[in-house]
C-alpha positions, 0 to 999 in steps of 0.5 A: 499499500506505501508503494501506491501511495508513494506514487501519488505522492510522487505525483503531487511532489512534482505538481509542486516542486517542479511547476509550484501553485502560485495563487494570490489572495488567501486560502479561501480565494478563487485562485487566477483562471490561467494559474492552474492551466499554466502550471499544470501544462509546465509540469505536465511537459516535464512529467511526461519526458521524464516518467521512466525516472520517476517510476525508478526513483519511486521503487528506491524508496519503496522499501522505506515507506510500505506498512507491515499490513501489505504482504510481500517483500516490500516491508522492512520495518527497519529499512527508513534510513532516518540517519539521512535526514535530521531529526529537526527535519523529520519534526518538521513534518508533523503537524503541517499539511502534507502538500506543504511537506512535499513542496518544502523538501522532497526527501522528506517524502518517504517519512511523510508516507510512514507517518501518514500510514501510521495516522491511517491506521490509528484514525482512517478518516482524518488520514483519508481527508488528508490525502484527497485534500493533497490530491485537490491542492496537487490539481490546483483547487483551494476552494472547497469544503474538506469536510465534504470530501469524506462525508459526502456519498456520491463522488459525481457531486463531490466533482461537480461542485468541486466536485461534491466529495464522497468515500468507501475504502482508501483505494476505491475512493482515491480511484474513484475521485482520480477518475472523476477528476479526469472527466472535468471540463477544465483541462488542468485537472484532466491532465493532472488527474489522467497522469496520476491515474496512468501512473497508478497501474503502472505501479499496480503493474510493478507490484503485480510483477514482483508477486507474480515472481513470488507466486511462480516460486511459491508454485515451484516450492509446492510441486517439490513438496508434492513430490515428498512422501512425508507430509509436512507442516510447511505444505499447508503454510505454502498453499496459503502464501500461494493463494493469498498472493494469488488473490492479491494479483487479482485484485491488482488486475481488477483495479487495473481494469477499473482505472482503464475502463473509467480512466483510459476510454475517455482520456485516450481520445480526449481533445488534448494531444498531450492526455492522449500522448500520456494514454498512448504511451503508458497502455504501450508500456503496460502491454510491454510489461504486463503482457499476460492481461494487457497483450490482447486485442481488447487493449491493442486496438487503441494503439492501432486507433491512435495511428489514425490520430490528427496529432502527429505527436500521438501517431509517433507515440503510438508508433514507438510503443508498437515498436517496443511491442514488437521487439520481443519474439515471445509477443508474435504469436499474440499479434496476428490478428492486430497486424492483419487489421493495422499492417496497411495503415503502418505502411501508409504512415511512412509517407506520412505528412510529418517527417519524424512520424514517417521515419518512426513508420519506416523503422516499425515496418522493419519489425514487421519485416523481421517477424515476416508479418508482411508480404513483398507486395506490401512494400511496393509503395515504400520504394516510390519514397526512394526520390521523395525530398525530406532527405530523413525518409529517403534514408530511412527507406534506403536502411530498410531497403538494404536490411531487406533486399541486399544484407538479407536481414529478414530471411528466416534461413541463415545465411552463409558467411560468404553471404555477407561478402562485398561480391554478393552485396554489389550483385544484390545491388545491381539486381536492384537497379537493373529492376528499376526503369532506365532513369539515371537520375533515379539509380542515383537516389537508390545509391545515395540512400542506401549508400551509408549502410552498405560497406560494399559500396566503399570496397573500391578494389572489389568494384574495379576487379568486377568491373575489368571482369578479374573474378571468372565467377561473376559475369556482368551484363552490359547493363551491369557494367554501366550501373556499376559504373554509375555505382563507383562514380556516385560512391566516389563523390560520396566518400569526399563529401559531394553531393550527388543528388541533384539540386531541386531548389533554384537557390541551392548553389550544391555546395557542401559545407564541412566540419574540420573532422568532416574534412579530414575524414574526407581527405583520408578517403581521398587518399584511399581511393587514389591509392586503390585506383591508382594502377587500375584507373587507366586500364579501366578508361582503356576498357570502356573508352568507346563506350560513351554512356560509361566513360564520362563517368570514369573520366570524373573520378580523376577529379576526386583523387589526390594527384599528389600520390602519383609522384609520391608513389612513383606513378608518373607514367601512369598519370601520363597514360591517364591524360592520354586516355582522356584526350583519346575520349574527348576526341572520340565522342562528340556528346555533352557529357563526355567533352565536359568531363574530359575538359573538367579533367584536364583542367583539374589536372593542370590545376591541382598537380605540381612540378612534373605532373603539372607540365605533363598535364599542360603539354596534353591540354596544348596537344588537345588545343592545336589538334582540335583547331587543325580538325576545325579548319580541316571540317570547315574546308570539307563544308566549303568545299560542298562535304558533309557538315557533321564534322563541323558540328562535332569540333564546333561542339568540342570547342564551345565545351572547351572555351566554356572552361578555358581561353583557347588561342583562336587566331584571326584566320580561323576567326575569319574563316567562321564568319565566311562559312556562316555568310557563304552557307546560309542554308547549313543546319541551325544547330551548326550556326548556333554553336558557330556563333556560340563559339565567336561569343566565347572567343570575344568574351574571353578576349574582352576579360583579357583586356580588362585584367592588362595594365596596358590597353593597346589600340590594336586589341581594342580595334581586334575587340571591336571588329569581332564583337560588331562582325558577331552582332552583324550575323545575330541581327541578321539571324534575327531578322530572318527568324522573325520574318521566317517564323511568322505563321509557322513554328514559333521556337527553335534551338538557333533562335534561343541562342540568337537572343540569349547571346544578343542579351549576353553582348549587350550585358557585357558592354553596357554603360555601366561598365565603360562609362568614363573609362579608358575602354569607353570605346567598347561601350554598346547599346542597341537601337529601337530597331534591333531591340524591337527585333530582339523582342519579337523573336524572344516573344515567339519562343514565349509562345511556344506551346508546351506540346512543342517545347516537349518536342524541343526537348526530345531533338535537342535533349542535350542542350535544351536546358540551355535554349529553353523559353525561360532561359531567353526571358531570363536574359531579356529581363537581365539586360533591362535590370542592369540598364543594358538596354532602354527599359521603357519599351522592353520592360513593359513588354516583358510584364505585358506577359506576366500571366500569359505563360504559366507559373514558371515565367510569372515568377521570373517577371515578379522579379523584374517587378520586384527590381523595378520597385527598388529602383523606383524608375519610372514605375507607373509609366512601365505599368501603365504602358504594359497595361496598354500593351495587353489591352492592345492584344485584346483589340487585335483579337477582337478586330474583324470578329463578331463575338463580344469584346467583353467575352475575349480571352484576351481581355481576361488576360488583361483583367488578370494582368491588371489584378496581379500588378495591383496586387503588388501595392499592399500594406505600406507600399500602398502609402509609398507608392501612392503617386505611382497608384494615382498616376496608373489610374489618370493615365489610364482614364486619359487612354480610355478617353482617346477615342471614347467609347472605343477604348472605354472597356480599358477602365473596366479591364484595368483601371478599376483594380488601381482604384481600391488602393486609393484613399476615398478623397482621392477617388472622389477627385477621380470621379469628378474627373471622370464625370467632367469629360462626358458632360457634353456627351450623349452616352445613350447613342451607343448603350453597349459602347459606353457600358464600361463608362457606367460601370465604372462610375457606379463602382466609383460611387459605391466604393466612395459611399463605403468611405475608401480604403475597404482592404484596410478596413476588412484587415481591421475587422477581422484583426478584432474579430475573436472566438466567443467563449462556449458556454459551460455546461455543468451538467454532471454526467454520471461517471461511475456507472456499472463497469461493464462498459461496451468500451471493452466489448469492441471486437477488432471488427469494429475498428473502422471507428472514426477518431476524429469524430471521437476527439471532436466529441470531447470538445465539449469537456474542454474548458480553460476555467478552474473548476473552482468557478463552476463549483460556485456556480453550481453551489448557487444554482443548487442553493437557489433551487432549494 
């Protein structure tokens, strides 16, 4: 009995010590309304987190406090270590309330309990009154009649009038009060009472387990005695001890059931998620620590229902509880029906909206797999999560994939030692990659997810041995070899700290940031990789040099090697062989990936190597440049002679990729040859023309950079650069004119058109006024004239008007370079020259903004950046926005010209309205005041434009101007209305009713706005801010809490698991009130008094 009271006292002391009750006023005053809730919530958070440590602490104190009347080994009459506490301290606990002693010093708890038990044995009624007083005071209540706690007979009445107070026997009375308090409206009472009740069951289980051990020992002693021939007097004593112990266990289980049915079945669906979490956490602990009673579907179903809880914390608590329950193998046979019913929900939680819940659910699924409780088909949805965005989920799924499919940890049969070898694991990984669609991105995700758990991926020698076919027992198909090369390259990158997952966010620069320890580990891995591949790396390159699918990944590996080791290990010849093989791969292939990998590799060798190795790399790069220039000249000669263009295309690509990384010394003769072939053969393929123009631009850009970096500027260098720039501009303007003239009525987009737009933008950006004005390089200033600018935008506009179907076709045709030649890149380039004042913004900015809402979300986001820049600069913002609205409206006029349809129904007019709504939406909050002059200018300018040829353009008022009016104060709107009315004083608007309809609509809207006293948006915001929630009326009708305990909740079967948990939680909302129970008690007492 003392142990049970210690549990209650332990809860009370935590309530007092960690969240002291700080009510103001005398003991008879009503506590502040928010105090109990605040203190209880703070304490509840602490108590829930440290439940296990509390229980452990209580067990330590058991031997000092359990009275002699309680059977079992806990009672030790000499166990109190009074020496630990001075007699002066012990004297302080006599004559003061229990709650005060608890609040004063937690070391006094065992002595307080001992003294209370002694008082209870002498005078039960006052002692019970003292205990119940402590219970209510721990909840935060003060205003009640203490005598009623013992004298009343109806616990419900005691609870409802704080809670009109009653008694039977000690244990039943305390449990009744705890259960009653747990069903009261104030949340603070439910929190504290629920924790007390749940802790009582936990304490009962601890005692029941000890008694169960005693019963088992007594049973074995009985069996031994019965086997003896002579009857002994101890047999009767053992029988009595066995029956007494069994009866005590039965009584404990009966009390557990009473609290479960009276408290748990109501509070597990409480509106407060912390109470629900406490219930589910406690039930998981009960099932695990006392499976003989709780490991059955009658109780497990509550854990299953909690998997559907609306609160992520409750779902996670239930999953953690189930993980612990599934851990012991002995529990599995009893979980069959439960698993069959809820396994689907467990798998669904792997894709939970809360990342922590999803990760825990994946761990639970691994438990189910370990016990073979779910099939392979059930796991199919999980493999889709290998590519989800949160890395925590991906890694958790990766761990499951490794354990289940690669390490085979969940197989029932024991695996041979060889099954754990690197070769076996790599073969299983290749089988997994082979079953995936042929998508390199998907393979990269799978490799990244599994990498942390699969040591075989770091076995470089084993991977190389498999690729070189050194083991005759392992045969690789071409698909396996490709996947293994990809795995090798990805694993090398991961080992040195590089990210292999493509960036999904435009703001992600892909850079990895590491601490010192990580950097040291990565450097060590780099050395291990270099040593392992030093001799075999050239063999790999030589074997797969003709395979473009594999060679690019292999060439990239050298970027993550420590080149210094080649000198230290005297492997200069191996390094030289690598350089030669990279050069051969560069000229053997023409695809973008291989060319870029080779250029990066050679440039890396030139920059990162030292001494003799650096000389070797630089010489090899010079050889590559010379050979490429020679091949390009030969290719031009072939075209001039009427031959095929393929060689010119491939070598132009190689030169382009090389110039992206380094400056290539192209002589004037080659530059003139490129210009000659462009002008002399206008019917060349667009792709060839595009790469020739790109190479001209890159060569010119490198020349500009060299001039800027020179200390002395030579006129010859400037003349040469200006000649190359002007020549390139002439060619670009030719193709710009050709594109706008030839594409009208035909296919709008093309790779060459995109190239022309982008190169023009880049040249204007490089030679803008800001860079060279009033400098020695002022000769380099360049700004396009109005004609060129309009032709340029017309070509850009054609790319914006490309449909999604045509864009998909272009991606299939120009897949390699589609990311460099799509409409988003074209628009971004156009916005850049406007944002940096490289061209006159009045025309181009308004044209771009007029397309704000025409081409989907991606284009709109790009245009929004331009508007933001213009707002920050505050340069002619009103004029630009008004001009954009006019151009959008003019497209509408063009659309309806010659058509018999009503102009109001035109899609283009709808687009104009959408544009006006979006543009007016940028003036919100403080921007309305800051840009008031701009808004006013837009409205007045729009009205002027609408009346230019009235009533022809009056629809502009309704389509555009009206959206900006709500952004102005009522006084300004009144002036605008007067101005509009004056414009029609001598006009008969009845002659053309349909034409003047937009005018009348506009006037009525202005009148309505003025009548509402303007700035309606601000008023709505203010009204929303003042709007609050009315307090729910209190419903203090007492509900019977202690009916006959044959509750239907206990009789629910697993077939009734379709219960709607959300509805259950919603049903509890009426019970939740933040007011202390003392308020409702006084209200109830007044009501009862008036009725009498």
